[in-house]
Every structure is written in C-alpha cells, then in structure tokens.
N, CA and C atoms as a LAMMPS dump frame, in Angstrom:
ITEM: TIMESTEP
0
ITEM: NUMBER OF ATOMS
423
ITEM: BOX BOUNDS ff ff ff
-5.0000000000000000e+02 5.0000000000000000e+02
-5.0000000000000000e+02 5.0000000000000000e+02
-5.0000000000000000e+02 5.0000000000000000e+02
ITEM: ATOMS id mol type element x y z
1 1 1 N -290.216 -224.703 403.192
2 1 2 C -290.632 -224.979 401.824
3 1 3 C -290.79 -223.897 401.41
4 2 1 N -290.49 -223.217 400.098
5 2 2 C -290.531 -222.015 399.705
6 2 3 C -291.14 -222.333 398.13
7 3 1 N -292.077 -221.315 397.893
8 3 2 C -292.554 -221.255 396.317
9 3 3 C -292.815 -219.621 396.182
10 4 1 N -292.181 -219.34 394.854
11 4 2 C -292.64 -218.018 394.12
12 4 3 C -291.98 -217.126 395.178
13 5 1 N -290.947 -217.491 395.803
14 5 2 C -290.118 -216.365 396.391
15 5 3 C -289.239 -215.603 395.407
16 6 1 N -288.987 -215.937 394.14
17 6 2 C -288.334 -215.118 393.063
18 6 3 C -289.203 -214.338 392.243
19 7 1 N -290.469 -213.82 392.909
20 7 2 C -291.322 -213.047 392.352
21 7 3 C -291.409 -212.98 390.828
22 8 1 N -291.585 -213.983 390.287
23 8 2 C -291.54 -214.44 388.876
24 8 3 C -290.344 -213.972 388.098
25 9 1 N -289.438 -213.661 388.61
26 9 2 C -288.119 -213.303 388.053
27 9 3 C -286.968 -214.418 387.738
28 10 1 N -286.604 -214.765 386.8
29 10 2 C -285.786 -215.727 386.559
30 10 3 C -284.423 -215.163 386.796
31 11 1 N -283.386 -216.157 386.95
32 11 2 C -282.18 -215.376 387.216
33 11 3 C -281.64 -214.916 385.869
34 12 1 N -281.176 -213.354 385.748
35 12 2 C -280.817 -212.862 384.867
36 12 3 C -279.375 -212.617 384.768
37 13 1 N -278.801 -212.534 383.296
38 13 2 C -277.306 -212.552 383.17
39 13 3 C -276.797 -211.528 384.104
40 14 1 N -275.801 -211.717 384.927
41 14 2 C -274.856 -210.919 385.672
42 14 3 C -275.558 -210.632 386.939
43 15 1 N -276.697 -211.109 387.294
44 15 2 C -277.419 -211.019 388.574
45 15 3 C -276.546 -211.857 389.705
46 16 1 N -276.18 -212.771 389.547
47 16 2 C -275.388 -213.697 390.663
48 16 3 C -274.21 -212.799 390.862
49 17 1 N -273.365 -212.384 389.703
50 17 2 C -272.253 -211.585 390.125
51 17 3 C -272.474 -210.301 391.059
52 18 1 N -273.527 -209.433 390.461
53 18 2 C -273.745 -208.414 391.116
54 18 3 C -274.276 -208.742 392.719
55 19 1 N -275.053 -209.647 392.942
56 19 2 C -275.393 -210.105 394.239
57 19 3 C -274.161 -210.298 395.165
58 20 1 N -273.424 -211.054 394.561
59 20 2 C -272.216 -211.665 395.189
60 20 3 C -271.29 -210.531 395.594
61 21 1 N -270.929 -209.543 394.467
62 21 2 C -270.105 -208.271 394.945
63 21 3 C -270.691 -207.629 395.908
64 22 1 N -271.978 -207.181 395.934
65 22 2 C -272.638 -206.441 396.984
66 22 3 C -272.622 -207.072 398.287
67 23 1 N -272.936 -208.294 398.264
68 23 2 C -272.773 -208.912 399.609
69 23 3 C -271.462 -208.957 400.207
70 24 1 N -270.426 -209.059 399.486
71 24 2 C -269.142 -208.915 399.875
72 24 3 C -268.673 -207.466 400.383
73 25 1 N -269.114 -206.491 399.604
74 25 2 C -269.006 -205.035 400.105
75 25 3 C -269.895 -204.798 401.203
76 26 1 N -270.923 -205.142 401.169
77 26 2 C -271.931 -204.887 402.368
78 26 3 C -272.954 -205.944 402.794
79 27 1 N -272.706 -206.805 403.676
80 27 2 C -273.504 -207.909 403.946
81 27 3 C -274.943 -207.596 404.296
82 28 1 N -275.335 -206.38 404.701
83 28 2 C -276.675 -206.032 404.673
84 28 3 C -277.365 -205.32 403.684
85 29 1 N -276.627 -205.45 402.756
86 29 2 C -277.105 -204.766 401.325
87 29 3 C -278.741 -205.013 401.326
88 30 1 N -279.142 -206.174 401.25
89 30 2 C -280.748 -206.552 401.074
90 30 3 C -281.438 -206.152 402.441
91 31 1 N -281.127 -205.507 403.425
92 31 2 C -281.63 -205.24 404.537
93 31 3 C -281.951 -203.952 404.46
94 32 1 N -281.19 -202.89 403.925
95 32 2 C -281.345 -201.447 403.765
96 32 3 C -280.874 -200.897 405.08
97 33 1 N -279.965 -201.524 405.564
98 33 2 C -279.266 -200.866 406.927
99 33 3 C -278.355 -199.592 406.469
100 34 1 N -277.953 -199.82 405.408
101 34 2 C -276.749 -198.691 405.074
102 34 3 C -277.13 -197.896 403.573
103 35 1 N -278.415 -197.95 403.44
104 35 2 C -279.065 -197.232 402.153
105 35 3 C -280.077 -197.997 401.655
106 36 1 N -280.656 -197.703 400.607
107 36 2 C -281.856 -198.428 399.846
108 36 3 C -281.066 -199.297 398.915
109 37 1 N -281.79 -200.558 399.142
110 37 2 C -281.348 -201.764 398.624
111 37 3 C -281.567 -201.527 396.97
112 38 1 N -282.621 -200.828 396.499
113 38 2 C -282.663 -200.677 395.178
114 38 3 C -281.894 -199.724 394.602
115 39 1 N -281.435 -198.688 395.354
116 39 2 C -280.321 -197.684 394.615
117 39 3 C -279.053 -198.567 394.702
118 40 1 N -278.646 -199.136 395.773
119 40 2 C -277.555 -199.582 395.761
120 40 3 C -277.078 -200.949 394.862
121 41 1 N -278.235 -201.858 394.421
122 41 2 C -278.228 -202.638 393.485
123 41 3 C -278.404 -202.19 391.946
124 42 1 N -279.453 -201.114 391.946
125 42 2 C -279.708 -200.4 390.664
126 42 3 C -280.933 -201.384 390.1
127 43 1 N -281.676 -201.939 390.858
128 43 2 C -282.796 -202.684 390.502
129 43 3 C -283.995 -202.257 391.119
130 44 1 N -285.252 -202.843 390.722
131 44 2 C -286.586 -202.65 391.398
132 44 3 C -286.548 -203.486 392.669
133 45 1 N -287.538 -203.197 393.674
134 45 2 C -287.947 -203.799 394.674
135 45 3 C -288.006 -205.298 394.651
136 46 1 N -288.954 -205.696 393.531
137 46 2 C -289.484 -207.003 393.371
138 46 3 C -287.846 -207.817 392.958
139 47 1 N -287.267 -207.023 392.044
140 47 2 C -286.023 -207.73 391.523
141 47 3 C -284.914 -207.838 392.733
142 48 1 N -284.852 -206.945 393.681
143 48 2 C -284.032 -207.064 394.747
144 48 3 C -284.582 -208.371 395.565
145 49 1 N -285.651 -208.6 395.851
146 49 2 C -286.281 -209.718 396.605
147 49 3 C -286.082 -210.841 395.812
148 50 1 N -286.099 -211.056 394.504
149 50 2 C -285.906 -212.061 393.725
150 50 3 C -284.292 -212.305 393.846
151 51 1 N -283.512 -211.501 393.725
152 51 2 C -281.987 -211.719 393.943
153 51 3 C -281.735 -212.189 394.948
154 52 1 N -282.056 -211.771 396.079
155 52 2 C -281.744 -212.259 397.431
156 52 3 C -282.214 -213.758 397.595
157 53 1 N -283.316 -214.029 396.967
158 53 2 C -283.908 -215.411 397.031
159 53 3 C -282.834 -216.281 395.894
160 54 1 N -282.525 -215.895 394.765
161 54 2 C -281.77 -216.831 394.141
162 54 3 C -280.351 -216.954 394.526
163 55 1 N -279.952 -215.914 395.219
164 55 2 C -278.554 -216.248 395.685
165 55 3 C -278.504 -217.4 396.687
166 56 1 N -279.562 -217.517 397.585
167 56 2 C -279.67 -218.428 398.525
168 56 3 C -280.127 -219.845 398.043
169 57 1 N -280.943 -219.766 396.938
170 57 2 C -281.591 -221.052 396.498
171 57 3 C -280.541 -221.659 395.789
172 58 1 N -279.358 -221.002 394.989
173 58 2 C -278.4 -221.742 394.451
174 58 3 C -277.19 -222.134 395.333
175 59 1 N -277.327 -221.568 396.657
176 59 2 C -276.2 -221.775 397.622
177 59 3 C -275.041 -220.893 397.462
178 60 1 N -275.23 -219.626 397.025
179 60 2 C -273.783 -218.784 397.049
180 60 3 C -274.082 -218.171 398.313
181 61 1 N -275.168 -217.876 398.857
182 61 2 C -275.164 -216.835 400.063
183 61 3 C -276.08 -217.715 401.275
184 62 1 N -275.899 -217.391 402.33
185 62 2 C -276.836 -217.696 403.554
186 62 3 C -277.03 -216.583 404.394
187 63 1 N -278.047 -216.832 405.075
188 63 2 C -278.402 -215.765 406.159
189 63 3 C -278.774 -216.481 407.48
190 64 1 N -278.381 -215.864 408.619
191 64 2 C -278.764 -216.602 409.93
192 64 3 C -280.038 -216.705 410.146
193 65 1 N -280.496 -217.734 410.55
194 65 2 C -281.772 -217.965 410.836
195 65 3 C -282.714 -216.895 411.838
196 66 1 N -281.964 -216.505 412.966
197 66 2 C -282.273 -215.747 413.922
198 66 3 C -281.274 -214.7 414.156
199 67 1 N -281.782 -213.667 414.779
200 67 2 C -281.066 -212.368 415.246
201 67 3 C -280.908 -211.501 413.95
202 68 1 N -279.86 -210.451 413.91
203 68 2 C -279.831 -209.529 412.766
204 68 3 C -279.474 -210.282 411.399
205 69 1 N -280.344 -209.835 410.436
206 69 2 C -280.287 -210.163 409.089
207 69 3 C -279.006 -209.666 408.349
208 70 1 N -278.43 -210.653 407.672
209 70 2 C -277.313 -210.249 406.828
210 70 3 C -276.928 -211.434 405.826
211 71 1 N -276.333 -211.031 404.936
212 71 2 C -275.893 -212.246 404.038
213 71 3 C -274.41 -212.353 403.975
214 72 1 N -273.776 -213.559 403.689
215 72 2 C -272.521 -213.954 403.6
216 72 3 C -272.249 -214.931 402.614
217 73 1 N -271.26 -215.024 401.891
218 73 2 C -271.011 -215.941 400.896
219 73 3 C -270.706 -217.427 401.849
220 74 1 N -271.257 -218.323 401.177
221 74 2 C -271.058 -219.781 401.733
222 74 3 C -269.588 -220.233 401.144
223 75 1 N -269.267 -221.237 401.626
224 75 2 C -267.895 -221.766 401.048
225 75 3 C -267.907 -221.831 399.702
226 76 1 N -269.031 -222.437 398.831
227 76 2 C -269.215 -222.569 397.648
228 76 3 C -269.236 -221.147 396.868
229 77 1 N -269.978 -220.161 397.724
230 77 2 C -269.961 -218.833 397.037
231 77 3 C -268.628 -218.135 397.068
232 78 1 N -267.916 -218.639 398.042
233 78 2 C -266.332 -217.966 398.074
234 78 3 C -265.642 -218.387 396.978
235 79 1 N -265.774 -219.703 396.763
236 79 2 C -265.048 -220.359 395.683
237 79 3 C -265.479 -219.885 394.322
238 80 1 N -266.644 -219.719 394.019
239 80 2 C -267.098 -219.137 392.692
240 80 3 C -266.563 -217.713 392.656
241 81 1 N -266.782 -216.779 393.591
242 81 2 C -266.468 -215.63 393.607
243 81 3 C -265.065 -215.205 393.289
244 82 1 N -264.134 -216.108 393.927
245 82 2 C -262.75 -216.076 393.489
246 82 3 C -262.149 -216.458 392.393
247 83 1 N -263.147 -217.654 391.573
248 83 2 C -262.512 -218.387 390.674
249 83 3 C -263.474 -218.162 389.2
250 84 1 N -264.35 -217.606 389.468
251 84 2 C -265.402 -217.388 388.36
252 84 3 C -266.508 -216.432 388.572
253 85 1 N -266.017 -215.149 388.968
254 85 2 C -266.976 -214.233 389.693
255 85 3 C -268.21 -213.777 388.757
256 86 1 N -267.924 -213.808 387.503
257 86 2 C -269.032 -213.568 386.326
258 86 3 C -269.806 -214.69 385.949
259 87 1 N -269.694 -215.744 386.635
260 87 2 C -270.567 -217.139 386.49
261 87 3 C -270.614 -217.318 385.154
262 88 1 N -269.515 -217.399 384.438
263 88 2 C -269.56 -217.92 382.925
264 88 3 C -268.984 -219.261 382.543
265 89 1 N -268.426 -219.936 383.532
266 89 2 C -267.845 -221.27 383.042
267 89 3 C -269.151 -222.16 383.129
268 90 1 N -269.06 -223.049 382.347
269 90 2 C -269.94 -224.222 382.236
270 90 3 C -270.438 -224.895 383.312
271 91 1 N -269.037 -225.329 383.838
272 91 2 C -269.066 -226.209 385.063
273 91 3 C -269.719 -225.464 386.235
274 92 1 N -269.579 -224.057 386.524
275 92 2 C -270.113 -223.409 387.447
276 92 3 C -271.584 -223.163 387.068
277 93 1 N -272.048 -223.042 385.959
278 93 2 C -273.438 -223.184 385.674
279 93 3 C -274.005 -224.517 385.988
280 94 1 N -273.637 -225.654 385.679
281 94 2 C -273.952 -226.912 385.997
282 94 3 C -273.949 -227.206 387.518
283 95 1 N -273.038 -226.586 388.239
284 95 2 C -273.069 -226.814 389.539
285 95 3 C -274.018 -226.035 390.325
286 96 1 N -274.55 -225.005 389.906
287 96 2 C -275.404 -223.919 390.52
288 96 3 C -276.817 -224.548 390.034
289 97 1 N -277.057 -225.278 388.867
290 97 2 C -278.189 -225.806 388.569
291 97 3 C -278.407 -227.344 389.457
292 98 1 N -277.263 -228.082 389.53
293 98 2 C -277.321 -228.98 390.547
294 98 3 C -277.812 -228.599 391.838
295 99 1 N -277.123 -227.407 392.467
296 99 2 C -277.577 -226.906 393.956
297 99 3 C -279.139 -226.523 393.87
298 100 1 N -279.577 -226.001 392.899
299 100 2 C -280.794 -225.497 392.798
300 100 3 C -281.787 -226.517 392.952
301 101 1 N -281.489 -227.755 391.971
302 101 2 C -282.413 -228.623 392.093
303 101 3 C -282.381 -229.593 393.076
304 102 1 N -281.471 -229.587 393.827
305 102 2 C -281.501 -230.361 395.109
306 102 3 C -281.716 -229.62 396.573
307 103 1 N -282.204 -228.563 396.139
308 103 2 C -282.596 -227.803 397.493
309 103 3 C -283.909 -227.861 397.781
310 104 1 N -284.376 -228.674 398.4
311 104 2 C -285.683 -228.966 398.838
312 104 3 C -286.504 -227.779 399.734
313 105 1 N -285.47 -227.204 400.487
314 105 2 C -286.163 -226.167 401.548
315 105 3 C -286.382 -224.772 400.889
316 106 1 N -285.649 -224.392 400.06
317 106 2 C -285.522 -223.074 399.161
318 106 3 C -286.265 -223.231 397.777
319 107 1 N -286.139 -224.154 397.245
320 107 2 C -286.469 -224.56 395.914
321 107 3 C -287.303 -225.79 395.653
322 108 1 N -288.351 -225.934 396.379
323 108 2 C -289.103 -227.021 396.333
324 108 3 C -289.676 -227.644 395.211
325 109 1 N -290.384 -226.468 394.218
326 109 2 C -290.745 -227.123 392.937
327 109 3 C -289.435 -227.499 391.99
328 110 1 N -288.543 -226.861 392.268
329 110 2 C -287.454 -227.397 391.171
330 110 3 C -286.749 -228.631 391.798
331 111 1 N -286.746 -228.79 393.208
332 111 2 C -286.435 -230.173 393.611
333 111 3 C -287.286 -231.245 393.067
334 112 1 N -288.642 -230.964 393.281
335 112 2 C -289.661 -231.847 392.913
336 112 3 C -289.6 -232.308 391.457
337 113 1 N -289.401 -231.194 390.64
338 113 2 C -289.554 -231.688 389.077
339 113 3 C -288.445 -232.427 388.803
340 114 1 N -287.247 -232.149 389.16
341 114 2 C -286.044 -232.728 388.864
342 114 3 C -285.785 -234.112 389.423
343 115 1 N -286.264 -234.387 390.793
344 115 2 C -285.941 -235.643 391.568
345 115 3 C -287.175 -236.333 391.757
346 116 1 N -288.324 -235.906 391.716
347 116 2 C -289.567 -236.652 391.954
348 116 3 C -290.404 -237.093 390.917
349 117 1 N -290.66 -235.994 390.186
350 117 2 C -291.599 -236.024 388.942
351 117 3 C -290.972 -236.78 387.972
352 118 1 N -291.975 -238.111 387.66
353 118 2 C -291.36 -238.919 386.405
354 118 3 C -292.093 -239.163 385.336
355 119 1 N -292.619 -238.012 384.644
356 119 2 C -293.418 -238.041 383.566
357 119 3 C -292.754 -237.47 382.484
358 120 1 N -292.62 -238.094 381.197
359 120 2 C -292.026 -237.836 379.959
360 120 3 C -293.122 -236.625 379.339
361 121 1 N -294.251 -236.916 379.374
362 121 2 C -295.306 -235.859 378.747
363 121 3 C -296.146 -235.563 379.726
364 122 1 N -296.414 -234.251 379.91
365 122 2 C -297.252 -233.707 380.96
366 122 3 C -297.596 -232.207 380.502
367 123 1 N -298.871 -231.629 381.11
368 123 2 C -299.099 -230.468 381.077
369 123 3 C -298.746 -229.533 382.236
370 124 1 N -298.583 -228.256 382.173
371 124 2 C -298.427 -227.51 383.507
372 124 3 C -299.472 -227.969 384.592
373 125 1 N -300.748 -228.284 384.026
374 125 2 C -301.79 -228.587 385.09
375 125 3 C -301.522 -229.94 385.717
376 126 1 N -300.919 -230.974 384.964
377 126 2 C -300.397 -232.144 385.494
378 126 3 C -299.29 -231.991 386.541
379 127 1 N -298.322 -231.141 386.166
380 127 2 C -297.381 -230.972 387.205
381 127 3 C -297.719 -230.349 388.422
382 128 1 N -298.693 -229.232 388.351
383 128 2 C -299.225 -228.526 389.469
384 128 3 C -299.898 -229.588 390.443
385 129 1 N -300.741 -230.599 389.699
386 129 2 C -301.756 -231.518 390.448
387 129 3 C -300.544 -232.327 391.213
388 130 1 N -299.648 -233.061 390.634
389 130 2 C -298.688 -233.727 391.267
390 130 3 C -297.903 -233.043 392.435
391 131 1 N -297.622 -231.868 392.148
392 131 2 C -296.898 -231.082 393.222
393 131 3 C -297.669 -231.077 394.315
394 132 1 N -298.864 -230.464 394.033
395 132 2 C -299.861 -230.45 395.129
396 132 3 C -299.869 -231.773 396.086
397 133 1 N -300.137 -232.918 395.223
398 133 2 C -300.122 -234.163 395.983
399 133 3 C -298.877 -234.329 396.761
400 134 1 N -297.72 -234.28 396.265
401 134 2 C -296.282 -234.272 396.958
402 134 3 C -296.407 -233.433 398.184
403 135 1 N -296.628 -232.214 397.96
404 135 2 C -296.886 -231.117 399.205
405 135 3 C -297.624 -232.1 400.178
406 136 1 N -298.733 -232.205 399.973
407 136 2 C -299.815 -232.763 401.072
408 136 3 C -299.096 -234.052 401.595
409 137 1 N -298.596 -234.833 400.976
410 137 2 C -297.987 -236.179 401.623
411 137 3 C -296.6 -235.594 402.593
412 138 1 N -295.912 -234.613 402.042
413 138 2 C -294.745 -234.006 402.799
414 138 3 C -295.434 -233.544 404.171
415 139 1 N -296.214 -232.721 404.085
416 139 2 C -296.758 -231.993 405.191
417 139 3 C -297.588 -232.926 406.186
418 140 1 N -297.942 -234.101 405.793
419 140 2 C -298.597 -235.033 406.862
420 140 3 C -297.573 -235.972 407.483
421 141 1 N -296.324 -235.967 407.08
422 141 2 C -295.232 -236.544 407.666
423 141 3 C -294.711 -235.787 408.976
C-alpha cells in the first residue's frame, strides 16, 4: 500500500502523454540510465517521481518487481497511447479515474475514499481517522 508517492503533485495536463511518450522512447527514463531524468522530461526531481507514480497508479505503465528497473506500457497504456495519446477523450479520462480508484495497492487512499468510505458529510480529519482505522484492520488480516 502506498501513500503520498505523488509527492503532493496532482496529475497535470500533458503529464500522462509526456510520460508515455518518454517510456516508449526510453524505458529506463525514470531510472537515469541514459541521462538525467529531469533533463529528459523537462521537470524537477519531485515532479519526475510523481509522474512515475501516476503512470503506474492509473495503469498506463508497469515496472518489474525484481531485477533491473524499467517501465513499459501496459496493455491499457498501449491502447491509450495508440488511440488517445494526449489523453483528451472523456471516456479515457473516466477509465483512468476508474483505474485509479480501484488500485488498492498503489492508490490506497483513493481506493478507500471511492469504495469503502460512506459518509455524505465529513471533514478532512474524519476521513483521515477512518482511513487510519481501515489501514489498521487491513494490516491485522
């Protein structure tokens, strides 16, 4: 389960296209094997880390769990890159939101909010407290 892997950066317009395009051109772009990722992507170090996270959280790319690290487009990533590479179609956006909100491993808070948290009115503290309780229950299993 992951929290705050996005380093407080939300998905910005054009990021997903930029990430997919660069992964296609150089699968190790985020690892720095063939140059500085900040220079290759034209963004700061924390933004590079965030983009790497968002690509995986919405299911566009994946990395092998062991061995040499690189990214590759998933089946969904290939479909979107070939048909809506700029991520502009409303259906693409809805699908990526669905992928994010069902990704319990990489987007745990998003998953919890959209699938488990059933409050109509709440404060930030209410949500955090309930998420903490949920995490405690999950970790006990």
